[in-house]
C-alpha positions in Angstrom: 118.5 127.2 307.4 116.9 127.4 310.9 113.4 126.0 311.5 112.3 129.2 313.2 113.3 131.4 310.2 109.8 131.6 308.7 108.3 132.6 312.1 111.0 135.3 312.6 110.2 136.7 309.1 106.5 136.7 309.9 107.1 138.4 313.2 109.2 141.1 311.6 106.5 141.6 309.0 103.8 141.9 311.6 105.9 144.5 313.5 106.4 146.4 310.2 102.6 146.4 309.5 101.8 147.6 313.1 104.0 150.7 312.5 101.7 152.3 309.9 104.0 155.1 309.2 106.7 152.6 308.0 104.7 150.7 305.4 102.9 153.8 304.3 106.2 155.7 303.6 107.7 152.5 302.0 104.8 152.0 299.6 104.8 155.8 298.8 108.5 155.8 298.0 108.1 152.6 295.9 105.2 154.1 294.0 107.1 157.4 293.3 110.3 155.6 292.1 108.5 153.0 290.0 106.1 155.5 288.3 109.0 158.0 287.8 111.0 155.3 286.1 108.1 154.3 283.9 107.3 157.8 282.7 110.9 159.2 282.6 111.7 157.5 279.4 109.6 160.1 277.5 109.9 160.1 273.8 109.8 163.6 272.3 106.6 164.1 270.3 107.5 165.2 266.7 106.0 168.5 265.6 105.0 166.9 262.2 104.4 163.5 260.9 107.2 162.1 258.8 106.0 159.3 256.5 108.1 157.6 253.8 107.1 158.9 250.4 105.2 162.0 251.7 106.5 165.5 251.1 108.0 167.4 254.0 105.8 170.2 255.3 108.7 172.4 256.1 112.5 172.6 256.2 114.0 170.3 258.8 117.3 171.3 260.5 119.4 169.3 262.9 118.6 170.2 266.5 121.7 168.5 267.9 125.1 167.1 266.8 124.5 163.6 265.6 126.8 160.8 264.5 124.6 158.6 262.4 125.3 155.1 261.1 124.4 155.0 257.5 122.8 151.6 257.2 122.4 151.7 253.4 126.1 152.6 252.8 127.1 150.0 255.4 125.0 147.4 253.6 126.6 148.3 250.3 130.0 148.1 251.8 129.3 144.7 253.1 127.9 143.5 249.8 131.0 144.8 248.0 133.3 143.0 250.5 131.2 139.8 250.0 131.7 140.0 246.3 135.4 139.6 246.9 134.8 136.4 248.7 134.7 133.7 246.0 133.2 130.2 246.3 135.6 127.9 248.0 136.5 124.6 246.5 138.9 122.0 248.0 141.1 119.5 246.2 140.1 116.2 247.8 143.5 114.5 248.8 141.8 111.4 250.1 140.2 110.7 246.8 143.6 111.0 245.1 145.0 108.4 247.4 142.0 106.1 246.9 142.4 106.3 243.1 146.2 105.7 243.4 145.4 102.5 245.4 142.9 101.3 242.8 145.6 101.9 240.1 148.1 99.9 242.1 145.7 97.1 242.5 144.9 97.1 238.8 148.6 96.8 237.8 149.1 94.0 240.4 146.3 92.0 238.7 147.8 92.9 235.3 151.3 91.7 236.1 149.9 88.6 237.7 148.7 87.4 234.3 146.0 84.9 235.1 142.7 86.3 236.3 140.1 84.9 238.7 136.5 85.6 238.1 136.5 88.5 240.7 139.7 89.9 239.2 138.3 89.8 235.7 135.1 91.6 236.9 137.2 94.2 238.5 139.4 94.8 235.5 136.4 95.0 233.1 135.3 98.2 234.9 138.4 100.0 233.6 139.1 98.7 230.1 138.2 96.3 227.4 139.8 92.9 226.9 141.6 94.1 223.8 143.3 97.1 225.6 144.0 94.9 228.6 146.1 92.5 226.5 148.0 95.4 224.9 148.8 97.0 228.2 149.7 93.7 229.8 152.2 92.9 227.0 153.7 96.3 227.3 154.0 96.3 231.1 155.6 92.8 231.1 158.1 94.0 228.6 158.8 97.4 230.4 157.8 97.9 234.1 158.6 101.6 233.9 155.2 102.1 232.1 153.5 101.5 235.5 155.4 104.4 237.1 154.6 106.6 234.1 150.9 105.9 234.2 150.8 106.5 238.0 152.6 109.8 237.4 150.1 111.0 234.9 147.2 110.1 237.2 148.7 111.8 240.2 149.6 114.9 238.2 146.2 115.4 236.8 144.3 114.8 240.0 146.7 117.1 241.9 145.6 119.8 239.4 142.0 119.1 240.3 139.1 117.8 238.3 135.5 119.3 238.7 132.3 117.8 237.4 130.6 119.1 234.3 127.5 120.1 236.3 129.4 122.1 238.9 131.3 124.0 236.3 128.1 124.7 234.3 126.5 126.2 237.5 129.5 128.5 237.9 129.4 129.6 234.3 125.6 130.0 234.4 125.9 132.7 237.2 128.7 134.4 235.3 131.3 133.5 238.0 134.8 134.4 236.9 137.0 133.2 239.8 136.9 130.7 242.6 139.1 130.1 245.7 140.9 126.8 245.1 142.4 125.2 248.3 145.1 122.5 248.3 144.6 120.8 251.6 147.8 118.9 251.3 150.0 122.0 251.0 147.6 124.2 253.0 147.6 126.7 250.2 144.9 128.5 248.3 144.7 130.6 245.2 142.2 132.5 243.1 141.6 130.2 240.1 139.8 131.2 236.9 136.6 129.2 236.3 137.2 128.9 232.5 140.5 127.0 233.3 139.0 124.5 235.6 139.4 120.9 234.3 136.0 119.4 234.0 135.1 115.9 232.7 135.2 117.0 229.1 138.5 118.8 229.4 139.9 115.8 231.3 139.8 113.6 228.2 141.8 116.2 226.2 144.3 116.5 229.0 144.7 112.7 229.2 145.3 112.6 225.5 147.9 115.4 225.7 149.8 113.7 228.5 149.8 110.2 226.9 150.8 111.6 223.5 153.9 113.2 225.2 154.8 110.1 227.2 154.0 107.4 224.6 154.8 109.0 221.3 156.0 105.9 219.4 153.5 103.3 220.6 150.0 104.4 219.5 148.2 101.2 220.6 149.7 101.5 224.1 148.8 105.2 224.2 145.1 104.4 223.4 145.1 101.7 226.1 146.5 104.1 228.8 144.0 106.7 227.7 141.2 104.3 228.2 142.5 103.3 231.6 143.0 106.8 232.9 139.7 108.0 231.5 137.9 105.3 233.5 139.9 105.5 236.8 140.4 109.3 237.3 137.4 110.9 239.2 136.5 114.5 239.9 138.1 115.6 243.1 137.3 119.3 243.4 134.6 119.6 246.1 132.7 122.8 247.1 133.1 123.9 250.7 129.9 125.7 251.7 130.7 125.8 255.4 134.0 127.7 255.0 132.4 130.0 252.5 129.7 131.0 255.0 132.2 131.4 257.8 134.2 133.9 255.7 131.1 135.9 254.8 130.2 136.0 258.5 133.7 137.2 259.4 133.5 140.0 256.9 130.3 141.3 258.4 131.9 141.2 261.9 135.1 142.9 260.9 133.9 145.7 258.7 133.3 149.0 260.5 129.9 150.7 259.8 129.8 153.8 257.7 129.4 156.9 260.0 128.0 160.2 258.9 128.4 163.4 261.0 125.7 166.0 261.2 126.2 169.3 263.0 123.5 171.3 264.7 121.8 173.5 262.2 122.5 171.4 259.1 119.6 171.2 256.7 118.6 167.5 256.2 115.2 167.8 254.5 113.8 170.6 252.4 110.2 171.6 252.3 108.4 169.6 249.7 111.1 167.0 249.4 110.0 163.4 249.6 110.8 161.7 252.9 112.9 158.6 252.4 113.8 155.9 254.9 117.3 157.5 255.1 115.7 160.8 256.2 113.4 159.1 258.7 116.3 157.3 260.4 118.3 160.6 260.7 115.3 162.4 262.2 114.7 159.6 264.7 118.3 159.7 265.7 118.2 163.4 266.1 115.1 163.3 268.3 116.6 160.5 270.3 119.7 162.6 270.9 117.5 165.6 271.9 115.5 163.4 274.2 118.7 162.3 276.0 119.9 165.8 276.3 116.6 166.9 277.9 116.4 163.8 280.1 117.1 165.8 283.4 114.3 168.3 282.8 111.8 165.6 281.7 112.7 163.5 284.8 112.0 166.4 287.1 108.7 167.1 285.3 107.7 163.5 285.6 108.6 163.4 289.2 106.4 166.4 290.0 103.5 165.0 288.0 103.8 161.6 289.7 103.9 163.2 293.2 100.9 165.4 292.4 98.9 162.5 291.1 99.7 160.4 294.2 98.8 163.3 296.5 95.5 163.9 294.5 94.7 160.2 295.0 95.6 160.3 298.8 93.5 163.5 299.2 90.5 161.9 297.4 90.8 158.8 299.5 91.1 160.7 302.8 88.0 162.7 302.0 85.7 159.9 300.7 87.3 156.6 301.8 89.8 157.0 304.6 89.7 153.3 305.5 91.8 152.4 302.4 94.8 154.4 303.8 94.8 152.1 306.9 94.5 148.8 305.1 97.9 147.7 303.8 96.4 145.0 301.6 94.3 147.5 299.7 97.2 150.0 299.4 99.5 147.3 298.1 96.9 146.1 295.6 96.3 149.7 294.5 100.0 150.2 294.0 100.5 147.0 292.0 97.5 147.6 289.7 98.6 151.3 289.2 102.1 150.2 288.2 100.9 147.5 285.8 98.4 149.8 284.2 101.0 152.5 283.9 103.3 150.1 282.1 100.5 149.3 279.7 99.9 153.0 279.0 103.5 153.5 278.1 103.5 150.4 275.9 100.3 151.3 274.1 101.6 154.9 273.7 104.3 153.8 271.3 102.7 150.7 269.7 98.9 150.8 269.8 97.9 154.4 270.5 94.2 153.7 270.2 94.3 151.3 273.1 95.3 153.9 275.8 91.8 153.8 277.2 92.0 150.1 278.1 94.3 150.4 281.1 92.0 153.0 282.6 88.9 150.8 282.3 90.7 147.7 283.5 92.2 149.5 286.6 88.8 151.0 287.5 87.0 147.7 287.2 89.6 145.7 289.1 89.8 148.2 292.1 86.0 148.6 292.2 85.4 144.8 292.4 88.2 144.2 294.9 87.4 147.3 297.1 84.7 149.7 296.2 83.7 152.5 293.9 85.8 155.2 295.6 89.0 153.1 295.1 88.0 152.7 291.4 87.4 156.4 291.0 90.8 157.2 292.5 92.4 154.8 290.0 90.5 156.5 287.1 91.7 159.9 288.2 95.3 158.9 288.6 95.5 156.9 285.3 93.7 159.7 283.4 96.5 162.0 284.5 99.1 159.6 283.1 97.1 159.2 279.9 97.1 163.0 279.6 101.0 163.2 279.8 101.3 160.3 277.4 98.9 161.6 274.8 98.0 164.9 273.4 94.8 163.5 271.8 91.7 164.9 273.5 89.8 162.0 272.1 91.8 159.4 274.1 91.8 161.5 277.3 88.1 162.1 277.2 87.3 158.5 276.2 89.4 157.1 279.0 87.9 159.3 281.7 84.3 158.8 280.7 84.6 155.0 280.1 86.4 154.6 283.4 83.5 156.3 285.3 81.0 154.2 283.3 82.8 151.0 284.2 82.7 151.9 287.9 78.9 152.2 287.8 78.5 148.9 286.0 80.7 146.7 288.2 79.8 148.3 291.5 78.7 145.4 293.7 78.8 143.1 290.8 77.7 139.6 291.9 78.3 137.3 288.9 81.1 136.9 286.4 78.7 137.2 283.5 78.0 140.7 284.7 81.7 141.6 284.2 81.4 140.4 280.6 78.2 142.4 280.1 79.9 145.5 281.6 82.9 145.0 279.2 80.5 145.0 276.2 78.7 148.1 277.4 81.9 150.0 278.1 83.4 148.9 274.8 80.3 150.2 272.9 80.5 153.5 274.9 84.1 153.9 274.0 83.4 153.3 270.3 80.6 155.9 270.4 82.7 158.4 272.3 85.6 158.1 269.9 83.4 158.6 266.8 81.5 161.5 268.4 84.6 163.4 269.5 86.3 162.9 266.2 83.1 164.0 264.4 83.0 167.1 266.6 86.6 168.0 266.1 87.3 167.0 262.5 83.9 167.0 260.7 82.1 164.4 258.5 85.3 162.7 257.3 86.1 161.6 260.8 83.2 159.1 260.9 84.7 157.1 258.0 88.3 157.6 259.1 88.0 156.5 262.7 85.5 153.6 262.6 88.4 151.2 262.7 89.8 152.7 265.9 86.3 152.5 267.4 86.1 148.7 266.7 89.6 148.2 268.0 88.7 150.0 271.2 85.5 148.0 271.7 87.3 144.7 271.1 90.2 145.6 273.4 88.0 146.7 276.3 85.9 143.5 276.0 89.2 141.4 276.0 90.2 143.4 279.1 87.0 142.4 280.9 87.7 138.7 280.1 91.3 139.2 281.5 89.9 140.6 284.7 87.7 137.5 285.2 90.8 135.4 284.7 93.0 137.3 287.2 90.4 138.1 289.8 90.7 134.7 291.6 94.4 135.2 291.9 94.0 138.5 293.8 91.2 137.0 296.0 93.5 134.0 296.9 96.7 135.9 297.5 95.3 138.8 299.6 92.4 136.9 301.2 89.9 139.4 299.8 86.2 138.4 299.7 84.4 140.0 296.8 80.7 140.0 296.0 81.4 137.2 293.5 82.9 135.1 296.3 80.0 136.0 298.6 77.5 134.7 296.1 79.4 131.4 295.9 79.2 131.1 299.7 75.5 131.9 299.6 74.8 129.0 297.2 72.6 126.3 298.9 74.9 123.6 297.4 77.9 124.9 299.3 79.4 121.8 301.2 79.2 123.6 304.6 75.6 124.5 304.2 74.8 121.0 303.1 76.4 119.7 306.2 74.5 122.2 308.3 71.2 120.9 306.8 72.0 117.3 307.6 73.4 118.0 311.1 71.1 120.8 312.4 68.1 121.4 310.0 66.5 123.7 312.6 69.5 125.9 312.8 69.8 126.0 309.0 66.1 127.1 308.8 66.7 129.8 311.4 69.9 131.0 309.6 68.0 131.1 306.3 65.2 133.2 307.7 67.7 135.6 309.4 69.6 135.9 306.1 66.4 136.9 304.3 65.7 139.5 306.9 69.2 140.8 306.9 69.3 141.1 303.1 66.0 143.1 303.0 67.2 145.3 305.8 70.5 146.0 304.1 68.8 146.8 300.8 66.5 149.2 302.7 69.3 151.3 304.1 71.7 151.0 301.1 74.2 148.6 302.6 75.9 145.6 301.0 72.9 143.1 301.0 75.0 140.2 299.8 77.4 140.6 302.7 74.6 140.8 305.2 72.9 137.7 303.7 76.1 135.6 303.8 77.0 136.7 307.3 73.5 135.7 308.6 73.7 132.3 306.8 76.9 131.4 308.6 76.3 133.2 311.9 75.5 130.1 313.9 78.4 128.0 312.6 
């Protein structure tokens, strides 16, 4: 970075501005390209309205070859695939090890014989004093019993035990199979829900295992049953995370269901109810047709944009040639035109009844920042763009008339409250125009049908006026433009500079005040800007 870089940039910019032909051509090209891009993405207007549930007015045939993704069939395919993904449960190996350690500790205390208070409290959690004595005598006599009991515990828990509540929930939703994973062997299998060992089935399984291992000693068998029933815990745990991951993978891996339609195929018969499926195919068909006709629409848009710009230039050259030599005004005009054109395209496909708002906003903004001629140029150009974006004569007529009305209302506006008042008046005018034109074209029903659109138009224009008040200081600051609103602020007697003039040179202030009154009256008499003359006279001696 070099310290002289900003100065070099400014010098190059000044040279660029001095060569008027350069910046004029640059802005013209910028306008043509930007507006062409905005309006080139033209959606083909349907010859009839297709509404879900409404009967088709005529047979609809494919106008182009279309490969359509059938979303309903794709959704069904995904749902069927998801049905093959069962809830995933894991056999908790860590819990098996923990229970084995508890059993080992239990037998250590049992073989030891004498019990401390802590040991006695620990053992009482598993079995009664009676069974403890029976098991102790048997173990002291035959140590292989410990190994047998451990084997039963490990075998049952390796099979997996589920809680009564969890199994009830599976049965409640009529679930037949689950995916049971053995994390120790890294294996999984589809396991029937009705064969899962819950806490009730666990008691039967323990009795069956002990009956086989301790056939001759019934008292010992009861003691072992009591111990295992107390120490074995459910160790089948539901794995929600893995289940959701597998469902997500299914959606990503499955190919959508495609349907091929050839040009000329009948997709909707006259009188047939329009479904969402039909509507999606029609949209895809018109989208394909729109892409095929993109070259012709681009050429048409380019011609219309060039014509609109040359109309604006011709109007300015005839009534306000100064604007063509002021790069700030040309740049402001271009920015406002592009922004309002974007709004027109947005409202065309989303809020059709608001197409009049960009015309009114553009007219107000240019009239306040420049003059009525600049505002009128904006109205003419934007009305052309509304015309190509809408085939509704109500919108076109309302935008043109309201744009002209807004110019008359904000011309030489002096206070911000006047902009709000203008927004209210233009909004009311728009509502009346929409109702009147619809009443003229469609009869008595139109009054009841379009009152809502009139209210929306009124509210949106009023909101646009408030937005202009908000962004106006930004334009004034960035482009150093002095509007009538700014002039009135300078003419205020409480302005710091005028206060300083009263204190330092009261005679000069009085002289400036008298001259300002004379200049204001003279300007009014000849139809010039009286506010500008007044402020210039107030500050002429400073």
